[in-house]
Every structure is written in C-alpha cells, then in structure tokens.
C-alpha positions in Angstrom: -85.5 -40.0 -46.8 -84.1 -40.3 -50.3 -87.5 -39.3 -51.8 -87.5 -36.2 -49.6 -84.1 -35.2 -50.8 -85.2 -35.5 -54.4 -87.8 -32.8 -53.7 -85.2 -30.4 -52.4 -84.6 -27.3 -54.6 -81.0 -26.7 -55.7 -79.3 -23.8 -54.0 -77.6 -21.5 -56.4 -77.3 -18.2 -54.4 -73.8 -16.8 -54.4 -73.5 -16.3 -50.7 -69.7 -16.5 -50.9 -69.9 -13.1 -52.6 -72.8 -11.3 -51.0 -75.3 -11.7 -48.2 -78.8 -10.5 -47.3 -78.6 -8.9 -43.8 -82.4 -8.3 -43.6 -85.4 -7.6 -45.7 -88.8 -6.0 -46.0 -91.6 -8.2 -47.4 -94.8 -6.7 -48.7 -97.4 -9.2 -50.0 -101.0 -9.3 -50.9 -102.9 -12.6 -51.5 -105.6 -13.4 -54.1 -107.4 -16.6 -53.2 -109.3 -16.4 -56.5 -106.1 -16.3 -58.6 -104.2 -18.5 -56.1 -101.4 -15.9 -56.2 -99.3 -13.8 -53.9 -98.2 -10.4 -55.3 -95.8 -7.9 -53.9 -92.2 -7.0 -53.4 -89.2 -7.9 -51.2 -86.6 -5.2 -50.4 -83.2 -6.7 -49.7 -80.5 -5.1 -47.6 -77.2 -6.5 -48.9 -73.7 -6.7 -47.6 -70.6 -8.0 -49.4 -69.5 -11.2 -47.7 -66.3 -10.7 -45.7 -64.2 -13.4 -44.2 -65.4 -14.1 -40.6 -62.9 -13.9 -37.8 -63.5 -15.8 -34.5 -62.7 -14.1 -31.1 -63.4 -16.8 -28.6 -67.1 -17.4 -28.7 -68.0 -14.4 -30.8 -67.8 -13.9 -34.5 -66.8 -10.5 -36.1 -66.5 -9.4 -39.7 -63.4 -7.8 -41.1 -64.3 -4.3 -41.9 -61.6 -3.2 -44.4 -62.6 -3.8 -48.1 -61.0 -6.7 -49.7 -60.7 -7.8 -53.3 -63.6 -10.1 -54.1 -63.9 -11.8 -57.4 -67.0 -13.6 -58.6 -66.6 -16.8 -60.6 -68.1 -15.9 -64.0 -69.3 -19.4 -65.0 -72.8 -20.2 -66.1 -73.9 -23.6 -64.8 -77.5 -24.8 -64.7 -79.3 -28.1 -64.3 -81.1 -29.3 -67.4 -84.9 -29.0 -66.8 -87.0 -32.1 -67.5 -88.6 -32.0 -71.0 -86.3 -29.4 -72.6 -83.9 -29.7 -75.5 -81.0 -28.4 -73.4 -81.1 -24.9 -74.9 -82.0 -21.8 -72.9 -82.5 -18.2 -73.8 -80.7 -15.5 -71.9 -81.5 -11.8 -71.4 -79.4 -8.9 -70.4 -75.7 -8.5 -70.9 -74.8 -12.1 -71.7 -75.6 -13.6 -75.0 -75.6 -17.4 -74.6 -78.6 -18.5 -76.5 -77.0 -21.7 -77.6 -75.5 -22.7 -74.3 -76.2 -26.3 -73.4 -77.6 -26.6 -69.9 -75.4 -28.5 -67.5 -72.2 -27.2 -69.0 -70.0 -24.3 -67.8 -69.0 -21.5 -70.1 -66.4 -19.0 -69.1 -67.9 -15.6 -70.1 -65.8 -13.1 -72.1 -64.1 -10.4 -69.9 -66.1 -7.6 -71.4 -69.3 -9.4 -70.4 -68.4 -9.9 -66.8 -70.8 -7.9 -64.7 -71.2 -8.9 -61.1 -74.5 -10.8 -60.6 -76.5 -11.2 -57.4 -78.0 -14.7 -57.5 -81.2 -15.4 -55.4 -82.7 -18.8 -54.9 -86.2 -18.8 -56.4 -88.6 -21.1 -58.1 -91.9 -20.7 -59.9 -92.2 -16.9 -59.6 -92.6 -14.2 -62.2 -90.6 -11.0 -61.7 -92.1 -7.7 -62.9 -89.2 -5.4 -62.1 -86.0 -5.0 -60.1 -84.8 -1.6 -58.8 -81.9 -0.3 -56.9 -83.2 1.7 -53.9 -80.9 4.7 -53.5 -81.0 5.2 -49.7 -78.2 7.3 -48.3 -78.2 5.9 -44.8 -76.6 2.5 -43.9 -78.8 0.4 -41.7 -77.7 -2.3 -39.2 -79.6 -5.1 -37.6 -79.5 -5.7 -33.9 -81.6 -7.3 -31.1 -81.6 -4.0 -29.4 -83.3 -2.1 -32.2 -86.8 -0.9 -31.4 -89.9 -0.5 -33.6 -89.1 3.2 -34.3 -85.9 2.3 -35.9 -87.7 -0.2 -38.2 -90.2 2.5 -39.0 -87.4 4.8 -40.1 -86.0 2.1 -42.3 -89.3 1.7 -44.1 -89.8 5.4 -44.4 -86.3 5.8 -45.9 -86.9 3.0 -48.4 -90.3 4.3 -49.5 -89.0 7.9 -50.0 -85.8 6.9 -51.9 -85.2 7.2 -55.6 -85.3 3.9 -57.6 -83.1 2.9 -60.5 -83.9 -0.1 -62.7 -81.6 -3.0 -62.7 -81.1 -5.9 -65.2 -82.5 -9.3 -64.2 -83.1 -12.7 -65.6 -85.4 -15.4 -64.2 -84.1 -18.9 -64.4 -85.6 -22.2 -63.4 -84.1 -22.2 -59.9 -82.9 -18.7 -59.4 -83.1 -15.0 -60.2 -80.0 -13.2 -61.4 -79.7 -9.4 -60.9 -77.0 -7.1 -62.2 -76.2 -3.4 -62.7 -74.6 -2.1 -65.9 -71.0 -1.2 -65.4 -70.7 -2.9 -62.0 -68.1 -5.8 -62.1 -67.2 -5.8 -58.4 -69.4 -6.9 -55.5 -68.1 -3.9 -53.5 -69.8 -1.6 -56.0 -73.1 -3.4 -56.2 -76.2 -1.7 -54.8 -76.7 -2.2 -51.1 -80.6 -2.1 -51.2 -82.5 -3.8 -54.0 -86.3 -4.2 -54.4 -87.8 -7.1 -56.4 -91.4 -6.9 -57.5 -92.8 -10.4 -58.2 -95.8 -12.7 -58.0 -96.1 -16.4 -57.4 -97.6 -18.8 -60.0 -100.7 -20.8 -59.2 -99.2 -24.0 -60.5 -95.8 -23.5 -58.8 -94.5 -26.5 -56.9 -93.2 -24.4 -54.0 -96.6 -23.2 -53.0 -99.6 -25.5 -52.5 -103.2 -24.4 -52.3 -105.8 -26.6 -50.5 -109.5 -26.4 -50.0 -111.1 -26.4 -46.5 -113.8 -28.7 -45.2 -116.4 -26.4 -46.9 -114.7 -26.9 -50.2 -113.7 -23.2 -50.3 
C-alpha cells in the first residue's frame, strides 16, 4: 500500500477558492503519436461556504469576501537544481522549489490552479458566454446542446497561464478576486507520449 501511495500525484488545485461545476471535453486520439489532443471547457463557480439543512446541502448565494493565499509552494522535481522559471505576472526565476515566497501586493493576481501532469498547453481562453448555466439531474439533452452552442458561438479572450510539474495555473490580468474571475475557461492541450499518467500498450497482434 505504501508503494501505491508513492505513485499518487500531489493535489494542488485551489478548491477552497473556486470549483468546477461541469465541463465539456473534446478529444481526438492519435495512435501513431501516442497522443490525445483537444480541449476542455470548464464551468467555474467561486467556492461558497456550504450550509446544511437536515440531509441537504445548500450554498450561500450572497457574495462574500474571498482571499486567495498568494504563496508559491512546489515540490522539488527529481534531478533538478531546485530552480524553476516562471512566466506571466510573477517573476520568481530564482525561487527555490520547496520554499514559500509571499508575493508582492502588486503581483497578486487571482490564479486558478488545476491539477495536471505531463501535458502541454497550447492556449487558454476566457469564453465570454452571457448566460449562466446550472447542472441538474433533470436537465435534458436539449439543454446540453444549448450549452455547447453557446460556448462555440461565444467570443474568446486569451488568459495567462503557466504549466508546472503538477499543475496548470491560469490568471487574468487585472483580476485579483475570485468573484471577478471568468466563469467559463477553455484549455487547449495535448498529452505527452512519455507521460506517466497515460500508459500505451500493444495488443496481442503487437499493434
């Protein structure tokens, strides 16, 4: 069991700040390149404190002040010298991995942190849909079709992002509060053939 735990990926997603309510996943597969390519469209909601009413759980609707901890903490990858390079709004090129550095106030943009490993991200966009969508067991196929149509027809605005060893960080210039962060985000990516999270095997015909 200990050996299995050593294979577990660290979880860095900031679910205390923001949650994915549902998503649209579009993927194509290339067996020759041993690669999945496509996009995932995430529908996001700021995390609000749950309130229990008997056996049911409801979310508090009124906005509340939500502050993200602006500390940069990462595990030191095997075989590195402990120095990483950063892109985007934060300049921490000499940061030692495994230590926490409090970022200057002027650098503090809210960041969506998604757990990820061994992927390459081509682009990240805000999907400017005007309608708010909700997820329910009573929703029919027509409703989901309308969601996809709204996403495909919406304007897209580029967002800043950085791919780390165990996660992808996404931010929007000028946005420091989770309540102002885009509610729909599209990530274009592809997997890597040598990635540890995806194993390719041959069949009995060695194909």
